[in-house]
N, C-alpha and C positions, 0 to 999 in steps of 0.2 A: 170427197167426192160429192157430197151433198149440195155443193154450191153450183153443180153443173146441172142442166136440165136432164131428165130421165133418159132421153133418147140419145144422149151424146155418145158417139161411137167410143168404145173402149177397146183398146188393143193391148193384149197380154203378149209379152215377149219373153223368149227364153233362148239363151245360147250356151252351148256346151261343147266339150271336147271329149273325144274317147281316148283315154290314156294308152290303151293297147295299140290302136292304129295311128294315133296322133292326127285323127281327122276331126274337123270341126263342123258345126253346123248351127242352124237356128230354126226357131218355129215362131210363127205369129198366129194369134187366134183373136178374131174380133166377133163375138156372138151377135152384136147389133147388125153387122153386115153379112152374117153367115159366111165368114171368111176364115179359111185356114190355109197357111202357107208354110212349107218347110223347104229349107235349102241347105245343101252340102256345100261347105267352103273348101275349095281344092287346095289351097295353100295352108301351111301350118300356121296356127295362131294360138292364142290363148283364149280362155273362156271369156274374158272381159271383151276381147276384140269380137267374138262371136256375138255376144250380147249387144255390142254397139252396132254390128250389122243388122240385127234384128230391129233395133230402135230406128235405125236409119231407113230400113225398108218399111216399117210401119209409118213413118212420116211421109215417105214417098207415096205409099199406098193412099194415105189420107189426103195428100195434096191433089189427088185425082178425083176426089169427091166434091160435092158441093156443100158439105158441112164446114162450118167455119171452125168449130172446136172438136177437140178430140182428147181423150184420156189415154195415156200410154202407161201401163204397168210393167214394171221389171222387177226382178228379185236381185238385181245386181247393183249394189250400192256404189262399187267402183266405177261401173259404166255410167250410172247416173251423175256421179261427181265429175266425170270427164266431159259431161254434156253441158255443164254450166259455163 
């Protein structure tokens, strides 16, 4: 991340599923923009899909800003591999 300017917006994403209820959701946090967002996903899905929803939402939120670059941090290798 040192190749990016210090004020580059950084979005942290997390998607998860509750095995007891089979409900999924995701969360996005961007400290540079003082942004936090959570969303429940109404349909059944797996945790990788929830993470992909979080990454997609981070991209959409960033596209509404004037910043050209962004950093998106995810702990889901499977989701990141699917975005390539």
